[in-house]
N, C-alpha and C positions, 0 to 999 in steps of 0.2 A: 327583420326589418325593425328598426326602432324609430322613434319620432325624430331624433337628431339626424339620422341618415336620410329620413324622408324629406326633412327640411333642406339638407344639402342637396338632394336630387331635384327638388323643385326650383332651388335657387340657380342650379346649373342648367338645367333643361326646360325649365318653364312648366306651365300648368297642363299642357297638352300630354296625355299619357303615351301618345304614339312617338313622342320625341325621347321618352325615358329609354335607357338601356334595356334591351330585351331580357338580359339576365335579372334584372332586378323589378321588372315591371309587374309581374305577378305578386310578389311579396308586397310592393308599394300599394297596389290596388286592394289586396287584402287588409292592409293596415288602414287604408282609407275607408273601407266599409265597416271597420270595427271602432275606428277612433274619431271622436268628435274634434279633438284638437288638430288631427291631420286633415279633416275637412275644413276647418277654419283657415289652416295654413294654405290649402289648395285654393280656397276662395280669394285670399289676399293675393295670392299669386296670379290668379286669372283676372283681378281687378288691375293688377300692375301690366299684364300681357295686353290687355284691352287698351289701357292708356297709351302704352308704347306703340301699338299698332296704329293709332290715330294720327301719329306724326309721320308726315311724308318726307322722304329724303330728297333734297333738292338735286336737280340734274346739274352736273358740272360738264358744260359743253367743252369739248376739245381739252380736257384736262391733261390727258397723255401728251398731247403736242406741246402744251404749254410747259409741262415738266421736263420734257426732253429738250426744249429749247433753252431752259434757264441754265446760266453759267454755274459752273461748279465752284465752291468757294476755294480760296487759296490754300494750297497744301503747304504745311510747314515742312521744311527739309529736315532729314535726320542728320545726325552728327557725322555719319560716315560720308553723306552726300556733300555736307558743308566742307568737310576736310578734303574730299576729292576735288571740288570746285576751287578751293583755295590753292590747292597744288597745281592743278591744271585748269586754268580758265578758259572757258569756251570762247570768250569775248576776244576778238582779234586784236582790240585796243589795249588789251592787258598782256600781250605776248612778250612784252619787255619783262615781265616777272618771272624770269627763268631761274632766278636765284632760289625760289621757294623749293622746287624738287631737289636742287643741288644741296640746299641746306639740309633737306630731310635725309638725302643720301649720306651726308657726312656724319649724322648722329651716331651710327655704329662705330665709326672710326673714333669719334670723341669718346664714346664709352669705353672702347678698347684702350685707348690711351690713359684713361683715368683709372681703369683696372690694372693696367700695367704698372702705373705708378705706385699703386698700393702695395705691389709685391716688394719683399726685402730681398734684393739680389745679393747683397753683401752681407750674408750671415756669418756669424762667428763660428769657425770650424770646432771650437772646443765646446760649443753648446750642442752639438749633436751627440746622439745616443751612442755608446759603446756597444760592441757586439755582445757582451755579457748582459747589458741592460735590455737590449732588444730581445735576447733569448728569454730573459726572465718576463718580459711583457708578452710575447708570444704563448709562453707557457701558462700565465695567469688568464690569458684570453681564451685558451683551448678549452674544449667541452669533453672532458673525460667522464666516462661512464662510472657509475657508483660501483664499488667492489662487492662481489657476490659473497653472501654470508652462508 
């Protein structure tokens, strides 16, 4: 046990040796008997403990009941909950907004039409590869083992 660890022990557990961890208590008491600095640290801690013990904690009558009766703060909605509420409003006055889910259902259709328009359906037949060019391409892409020497 060194002086630094002794100081940490006192700061964490106070000046009463009975509160110190059992594994370190004997080493701390030995250091306390041998070192004047350790005794000074213990004296300062004892003064602080006595000063803190003089303060009385006020009684909070019915604190649990008051806390349980308090209203919770307003919860902010997440993006998924906002989107779901926008699509399917729970309010009966907004039932006329049926177009929202219909518009969402049409999005894949619009995306498919857009992608289909990007295809070139009228390719030039002369631009296609000949059989010889395709064969050369497949030969070039093939993975041949190296010849044995």
